[in-house]
N, C-alpha and C positions, 0 to 999 in steps of 0.2 A: 749305570742306573739299575741294570739287571741284578747286580750284586745285592741291592737293597731288597729285592723281591725274593731272593733265594736265601737270605739270612734270617735267622730267628733272633728276635730282640727280647731281652729280659724285661725291659720296661719301656714306657713311652720316651723317657729321657734318652735312652740308647738309640731309639729310632730317630729322634730329632737330631742327635749328634751325627748319625749316619747320613741323614738328609743334608745337613749343613756341610758336612765334609764333601759330599758329592757336588753341592752348589759351588763351594769354593774351588774345587778342582776344575770347574768349567772356565774359570778366569785365567788359568795357567797358559793355555795356548795363545789367546790374544795378547797376553802380556809378553810372552816370548817373542811373538811376531813383532810387536811394537818395539821391543828392545833391539831386535835384529835390524829393523828399519832405522832406528836412531843411530845404531852403530855404523850402518852403511853411510848415512848422511855425515856423521862425524868423520869417518874415514875419507869421504870425498872432499870435505871442507879442509881438514887439517893435514891429510897425508898427500892426496893427489893434487889438490889446489888448481889443477888445470881444467877441471870440469865445471860446468855451470849447474848450479843448484837453483831450482825454482823456489822462490820465497813462498809462493802459494803452497807448494808441496810440504815445505817445512812447517808452515802454519797448520796445515791439516794434520800432520803427524803429531805436532805438539798438542793440538786439540784432542786428538784421539787418546793420547797419553794422559792428558789432564782428566778427561771423562773417566777413563779406566781407573785412575788413581782415586777420583772422587767416589766411584762405585765401590771399590774395594775398601776404602777408608770408612765409608758410611756403613757397609756391611759389618766390618770389624767392630765398629762402635756399638752397633745394635747387638751383636753377639756378646760383647763385653758387658753391656748394661743389663742383659737378660741371659745370664749364663745357663740357667736351668730351663729356659723356654726355647 
């Protein structure tokens, strides 16, 4: 976020694009974490097969992934429908 304060923008559109880029970048770490957790569960289920997996843990991971997907999809739709805003 500090980069936004240090950069000079030619017009308001460039500023808005910079803000949107910073906002979208905040989704990356949680999405990477969720992807890693899903990979762990899939490995446990399909490769190891001897471990016990909590159905509740799987449900919560799926819920987190669904919420993240909804948030990123909704944000993408808003930016597509208002490209100059």
